[in-house]
C-alpha positions as CSV (number, residue, x, y, z in Angstrom):
1,M,288.8,-119.5,0.3
2,D,288.3,-119.5,4.1
3,T,291.9,-120.3,4.7
4,D,293.0,-117.3,2.6
5,N,290.6,-115.0,4.4
6,K,291.8,-116.2,7.8
7,K,295.4,-115.5,6.7
8,K,294.6,-111.9,5.5
9,T,292.6,-111.2,8.7
10,G,295.6,-112.5,10.8
11,I,297.9,-110.1,9.1
12,L,295.5,-107.1,9.0
13,V,294.5,-107.1,12.7
14,P,298.1,-106.7,14.0
15,F,298.8,-104.0,11.4
16,L,295.8,-102.0,12.5
17,I,296.7,-102.4,16.1
18,I,300.3,-101.1,15.4
19,L,298.9,-98.2,13.3
20,T,296.5,-97.2,16.0
21,V,299.3,-97.3,18.6
22,C,301.6,-95.2,16.4
23,S,298.9,-92.6,15.8
24,M,298.2,-92.3,19.6
25,L,301.9,-91.9,20.3
26,F,302.3,-89.2,17.6
27,S,299.3,-87.4,19.0
28,M,300.8,-87.5,22.4
29,L,304.1,-86.2,21.2
30,Q,302.4,-83.5,19.2
31,T,300.4,-82.4,22.3
32,V,303.6,-82.2,24.4
33,Y,305.4,-80.2,21.7
34,I,302.5,-77.7,21.5
35,L,302.5,-77.3,25.2
36,R,306.3,-76.7,25.2
37,L,305.8,-74.1,22.4
38,A,303.1,-72.3,24.5
39,S,305.3,-72.3,27.5
40,G,308.3,-71.0,25.6
41,S,310.5,-74.0,26.2
42,V,311.1,-74.5,22.5
43,G,310.8,-72.4,19.4
44,N,312.1,-69.0,18.3
45,M,311.3,-67.3,21.7
46,T,312.8,-70.2,23.7
47,Y,313.6,-69.5,27.3
48,S,314.8,-71.6,30.2
49,A,315.0,-71.1,33.9
50,Y,318.4,-72.8,33.9
51,R,321.2,-71.7,31.6
52,S,324.7,-73.0,31.3
53,E,327.6,-70.6,31.9
54,D,328.4,-70.7,28.1
55,D,324.8,-69.7,27.4
56,E,325.0,-66.9,29.9
57,D,328.2,-65.5,28.4
58,D,326.7,-65.6,24.9
59,R,323.7,-63.7,26.2
60,E,325.7,-61.0,27.9
61,E,327.9,-60.5,24.8
62,R,324.8,-60.2,22.6
63,E,323.2,-57.7,24.9
64,E,326.4,-55.6,25.2
65,S,326.6,-55.6,21.4
66,E,322.9,-54.6,21.0
67,H,323.2,-51.7,23.6
68,S,326.6,-50.4,22.7
69,V,326.6,-46.6,22.2
70,N,326.8,-45.3,18.7
71,P,330.2,-43.5,18.2
72,V,328.4,-40.3,17.0
73,A,325.9,-40.4,20.0
74,D,326.5,-38.4,23.2
75,P,325.1,-39.9,26.3
76,E,325.8,-36.7,28.2
77,F,323.8,-34.4,25.8
78,S,321.0,-32.4,27.3
79,L,318.7,-30.4,25.1
80,E,318.0,-28.1,28.0
81,R,321.7,-27.3,28.6
82,A,322.3,-27.0,24.9
83,A,319.6,-24.3,24.5
84,S,320.5,-22.5,27.6
85,V,322.9,-19.6,27.5
86,T,325.7,-19.1,30.1
87,D,326.7,-16.1,32.0
88,P,329.5,-16.1,34.6
89,N,327.5,-13.7,36.8
90,K,324.3,-15.8,36.7
91,T,323.1,-19.3,37.5
92,T,321.6,-21.3,34.8
93,L,318.4,-23.0,36.0
94,S,316.6,-26.1,35.0
95,T,313.1,-25.9,33.7
96,V,311.7,-27.2,37.0
97,E,313.7,-24.5,38.9
98,I,312.4,-21.8,36.5
99,V,308.8,-22.9,37.1
100,R,309.3,-23.0,40.9
101,L,310.7,-19.5,40.7
102,V,308.2,-17.8,38.4
103,S,304.9,-19.8,38.8
104,P,304.1,-18.2,42.2
105,A,304.2,-14.8,40.6
106,T,302.1,-15.7,37.5
107,V,298.4,-15.0,37.8
108,S,295.2,-15.7,35.7
109,V,293.3,-12.6,34.7
110,Y,289.5,-12.8,34.2
111,V,287.2,-10.1,32.8
112,M,283.9,-10.6,34.6
113,G,280.4,-9.8,33.3
114,T,276.8,-10.9,33.5
115,V,276.1,-14.2,31.7
116,N,272.6,-15.7,32.2
117,D,271.9,-13.5,35.1
118,R,275.1,-14.4,37.0
119,N,278.6,-12.9,37.2
120,A,280.9,-15.1,35.1
121,P,284.2,-14.8,33.1
122,I,283.7,-13.5,29.6
123,F,287.4,-13.2,28.7
124,S,290.6,-14.5,30.2
125,G,294.3,-13.9,30.0
126,T,297.5,-14.1,32.1
127,G,299.7,-11.7,34.0
128,F,302.6,-11.5,36.4
129,F,303.6,-9.6,39.4
130,V,306.4,-7.1,39.0
131,S,306.3,-5.9,42.6
132,E,305.6,-7.3,46.1
133,N,302.8,-4.8,46.6
134,G,300.5,-6.0,43.9
135,Y,301.4,-4.4,40.5
136,I,300.6,-6.9,37.6
137,V,301.7,-6.6,34.0
138,T,299.5,-8.1,31.2
139,N,298.4,-7.2,27.7
140,Q,296.2,-4.2,26.9
141,H,294.0,-6.4,24.7
142,V,293.2,-8.6,27.7
143,I,291.5,-5.8,29.6
144,D,290.2,-3.8,26.6
145,D,286.6,-4.7,27.3
146,V,286.9,-3.4,30.8
147,I,288.3,-0.1,29.6
148,N,285.3,0.5,27.3
149,N,282.6,-0.9,29.6
150,S,282.2,0.2,33.2
151,E,279.8,-2.7,33.9
152,L,282.6,-5.2,33.6
153,S,285.2,-5.9,36.3
154,L,288.5,-7.7,36.7
155,I,289.6,-10.5,39.1
156,V,292.9,-12.4,39.3
157,D,293.6,-15.9,40.5
158,V,296.8,-15.8,42.5
159,P,298.7,-19.0,43.4
160,G,298.3,-19.8,47.1
161,Y,295.0,-17.8,47.5
162,E,291.8,-19.7,47.8
163,I,289.6,-16.9,46.4
164,P,290.2,-14.5,43.5
165,L,291.4,-11.0,44.2
166,D,289.7,-7.9,42.7
167,A,292.0,-5.9,40.3
168,E,292.0,-2.3,39.1
169,V,293.4,-0.9,35.9
170,V,296.3,1.4,36.6
171,G,296.9,2.3,33.0
172,Y,297.5,0.9,29.6
173,D,299.3,1.5,26.3
174,I,297.5,0.6,23.0
175,Q,300.7,1.1,21.0
176,T,302.7,-1.6,22.8
177,D,299.8,-3.7,24.0
178,I,300.8,-3.4,27.6
179,A,298.6,-2.8,30.7
180,V,299.3,-2.6,34.4
181,L,296.8,-3.8,37.0
182,K,296.8,-3.4,40.8
183,V,295.5,-5.7,43.5
184,E,295.3,-4.7,47.2
185,E,298.2,-5.6,49.4
186,Q,297.8,-8.6,51.5
187,E,299.3,-9.7,54.8
188,E,302.1,-11.5,53.0
189,P,304.0,-9.7,50.1
190,F,303.3,-11.1,46.7
191,A,306.0,-13.2,44.9
192,Y,307.2,-11.2,41.9
193,V,309.4,-11.8,38.8
194,T,312.8,-10.5,37.8
195,L,312.9,-8.6,34.5
196,G,315.8,-9.6,32.2
197,D,317.3,-8.0,29.1
198,S,315.6,-9.1,25.9
199,D,318.3,-7.2,23.8
200,T,320.8,-10.0,24.6
201,L,318.5,-12.9,23.4
202,Q,319.9,-15.3,20.9
203,V,318.0,-17.3,18.3
204,G,317.9,-20.9,19.6
205,E,318.0,-19.9,23.2
206,L,315.8,-21.8,25.7
207,V,312.6,-20.1,26.8
208,V,309.7,-21.1,29.1
209,A,306.1,-19.8,28.9
210,I,303.6,-20.0,31.8
211,G,300.0,-19.1,31.2
212,N,296.3,-19.9,31.4
213,P,295.4,-21.3,28.0
214,L,291.7,-21.4,27.1
215,G,291.0,-19.7,30.5
216,R,290.7,-23.1,32.2
217,L,294.3,-24.5,32.4
218,E,295.9,-22.2,34.9
219,G,299.7,-22.5,35.5
220,T,300.3,-24.4,32.2
221,V,304.0,-24.6,31.4
222,T,305.4,-24.9,27.8
223,V,309.0,-25.0,26.7
224,G,310.7,-24.0,23.5
225,V,313.4,-21.8,22.0
226,V,313.7,-18.3,20.5
227,S,312.7,-19.1,16.9
228,A,313.5,-15.6,15.6
229,L,313.9,-12.0,16.8
230,N,312.5,-8.7,15.6
231,R,309.5,-10.1,13.8
232,Q,307.3,-7.2,12.8
233,A,303.6,-7.2,13.4
234,N,300.8,-4.6,13.1
235,N,298.9,-3.7,16.3
236,N,296.1,-1.2,15.9
237,G,298.1,0.6,13.2
238,Y,301.4,0.5,15.1
239,T,304.3,-1.6,14.1
240,M,305.6,-3.9,16.9
241,E,308.9,-5.9,16.9
242,L,308.2,-9.3,18.6
243,I,310.1,-12.4,19.8
244,Q,309.0,-15.5,17.9
245,T,309.0,-18.8,19.8
246,D,307.9,-22.4,19.3
247,A,306.8,-22.6,22.9
248,S,303.1,-23.3,22.7
249,I,301.0,-20.1,23.0
250,N,297.2,-20.3,23.1
251,S,294.2,-18.1,23.7
252,G,294.4,-17.3,27.4
253,N,298.2,-17.1,27.5
254,S,298.2,-13.4,26.5
255,G,300.0,-11.3,29.1
256,G,302.0,-14.2,30.6
257,P,305.7,-14.3,31.1
258,L,308.3,-15.6,28.6
259,I,311.3,-16.6,30.7
260,N,315.0,-17.3,29.9
261,S,317.4,-19.8,31.4
262,F,318.1,-17.6,34.4
263,G,314.5,-17.4,35.5
264,E,314.2,-13.8,34.2
265,V,311.1,-12.5,32.3
266,I,312.3,-11.4,28.8
267,G,309.0,-11.2,27.1
268,V,305.2,-10.7,27.5
269,T,303.4,-13.4,25.4
270,N,300.7,-11.7,23.3
271,A,299.9,-13.6,20.1
272,K,299.9,-16.8,18.0
273,I,299.1,-17.6,14.4
274,S,296.1,-19.8,14.7
275,A,296.5,-21.4,11.3
276,S,300.0,-22.8,12.2
277,E,301.7,-24.7,15.0
278,G,304.8,-23.5,16.8
279,L,304.3,-19.9,15.9
280,G,304.0,-17.9,19.1
281,F,305.0,-14.3,19.8
282,A,306.0,-12.1,22.7
283,I,306.7,-8.5,23.3
284,P,310.4,-8.0,24.2
285,I,310.6,-6.8,27.8
286,S,313.4,-4.3,27.1
287,N,311.0,-2.5,24.6
288,V,308.4,-1.9,27.3
289,R,310.3,-1.6,30.5
290,D,310.0,2.2,30.5
291,I,306.4,1.9,29.4
292,I,305.6,-0.3,32.5
293,Q,307.5,2.1,34.7
294,S,305.7,5.2,33.4
295,I,302.3,3.5,33.8
296,I,303.0,2.6,37.4
297,N,304.4,6.1,38.0
298,Y,301.7,8.2,36.3
299,G,298.9,5.9,35.1
300,Y,299.9,6.6,31.5
301,V,302.9,6.7,29.2
302,A,304.5,10.0,29.8
303,N,307.0,11.9,27.5
304,R,306.7,9.6,24.5
305,P,307.1,11.5,21.3
306,Y,304.2,11.6,19.0
307,L,304.0,12.8,15.3
308,G,300.3,12.2,14.5
309,V,300.9,10.8,11.1
310,T,300.4,7.3,9.5
311,V,302.6,6.4,6.5
312,G,302.8,3.8,3.9
313,Q,305.7,2.4,1.8
314,V,305.6,2.5,-2.0
315,Y,308.0,0.5,-4.0
316,G,309.2,1.4,-7.5
317,D,307.5,-1.5,-9.3
318,E,304.3,-1.4,-7.2
319,Y,302.5,1.3,-9.3
320,Y,303.2,2.4,-12.8
321,G,305.1,5.6,-12.8
322,A,305.1,5.9,-9.0
323,I,308.1,7.3,-7.2
324,E,309.5,4.9,-4.6
325,G,309.4,6.2,-1.1
326,V,307.4,6.7,2.1
327,Y,304.1,8.5,1.7
328,V,301.6,10.1,4.2
329,S,298.5,7.9,4.2
330,E,296.7,9.6,7.2
331,V,297.1,12.8,9.3
332,E,295.6,13.0,12.8
333,P,293.4,16.1,12.9
334,G,294.9,18.6,15.2
335,G,298.0,16.5,15.7
336,P,301.6,17.7,15.3
337,A,301.8,16.7,11.6
338,D,298.5,18.4,10.8
339,V,299.6,21.6,12.6
340,A,303.0,21.5,10.7
341,G,301.1,21.4,7.3
342,M,301.5,17.8,6.3
343,R,298.9,16.4,4.0
344,E,297.7,12.9,2.8
345,G,299.8,11.9,-0.3
346,D,302.9,13.8,0.7
347,L,306.2,12.1,-0.1
348,I,308.4,12.4,3.0
349,V,312.0,13.1,1.9
350,S,313.7,13.7,5.2
351,I,313.1,14.4,8.9
352,D,315.6,16.2,11.0
353,G,318.1,15.9,8.2
354,V,317.8,12.1,8.0
355,E,316.8,10.7,4.6
356,I,313.6,8.6,4.9
357,E,313.7,5.4,2.8
358,R,311.6,3.2,5.0
359,S,308.8,3.8,7.5
360,D,311.1,2.5,10.2
361,D,313.4,5.5,9.6
362,I,310.6,7.8,10.8
363,I,310.3,5.8,14.1
364,S,314.0,5.9,14.6
365,V,314.2,9.6,14.2
366,R,311.1,10.2,16.3
367,D,312.4,8.2,19.2
368,T,315.5,10.4,19.5
369,H,313.3,13.4,20.4
370,L,311.1,14.5,23.3
371,P,307.7,16.2,23.3
372,G,308.2,19.9,22.5
373,D,311.2,19.5,20.2
374,E,311.1,21.4,16.8
375,V,312.0,19.1,13.9
376,P,312.5,20.1,10.3
377,V,310.6,18.0,7.8
378,V,311.1,18.0,4.0
379,I,308.2,16.7,1.9
380,E,307.5,16.6,-1.8
381,R,304.0,17.6,-3.0
382,D,302.8,18.1,-6.6
383,G,306.3,17.8,-7.9
384,R,307.6,20.6,-5.5
385,T,309.8,20.2,-2.4
386,R,308.7,22.0,0.7
387,E,310.2,22.3,4.2
388,L,307.9,22.2,7.2
389,T,308.6,22.6,11.0
390,L,307.0,19.9,13.2
391,I,306.7,20.3,16.9
392,V,306.9,16.8,18.5
393,G,303.8,16.0,20.6
394,D,303.1,13.8,23.6
395,S,301.4,10.5,22.9
396,N,299.3,10.8,26.0
397,D,297.7,14.0,24.7
398,A,296.7,12.2,21.5
399,E,295.0,9.3,23.4
400,Q,292.8,11.6,25.6
């Protein structure tokens, strides 16, 4: 038995020694491999500081294939250029150039009042200089509180000036939501904008807005396109036609400039739909150029025709048995329509020989006349047709 045990022990010991040595070698090899994996020398992400020429050629071919331009792509495409319009007589500007040109003429407007026993802003907006001697255009609704409260005041922050400047209201127009302010002339003339022609705008055209969103972010620039033209909106009972844009417009932007590719102001930003994104609006500058001019000249809008009547559209299927047409919904006491004999509920058949099918038809006819003109008006009341004579009034008289 001892002899057999000695033989088994003689065989087992060398085997265990060999097994132990193999295990140690495997562990060492495994450790080295793990270190090479960690260093990136082997594996899926293998890299090497030294490559053969063949390896280098393969890499270059692979990169060239990966970065080759798709045949339908255009490396030269520029969204800014694509959205810009061209004019042989004008220079198209980049967004940066537009901002450099117009930002110095864009101001932040603050309505100041007493808050916690100190003078502080209670409302804010934006405006822009239209002359070197200090006339500023903004929205009427921005300065509405000042108009109705003598205890409030206006200041404007002008780029390049360390302290705000006091501003006075020159005049305003509720119908178009336009107001003009004036600051005292300084040693240096103010930078001012160039007004463009909003009648030539095209849907898809590039536009830039500059403003003071939230009353804290002065000089904020947003870029977009003209989303639509002639969007109708109601403003204090008046119908306005606005430019729609996806350039971001927020509270505090009101009264700021909307600018085209040539650095010209083609709109006055005045509204956004808060429940949606990318729905901003601006007043076309061509619609209010004469308004601005008149306010600067006289302090009010002079010689604008006024009828003194509010109307509503009724469609054939809207009320059972109703006759489709434009009806008088309100008559201003003592106004031109009242004096002419128009009454609430009258169906307006024609004005100055023009058949009235929509409320816009009345505005179109009105704007062809001047205060003092006599205009024949045909109405239908109680099933009978009547002809009245209306003397066109002056809108300034109505607002006094």
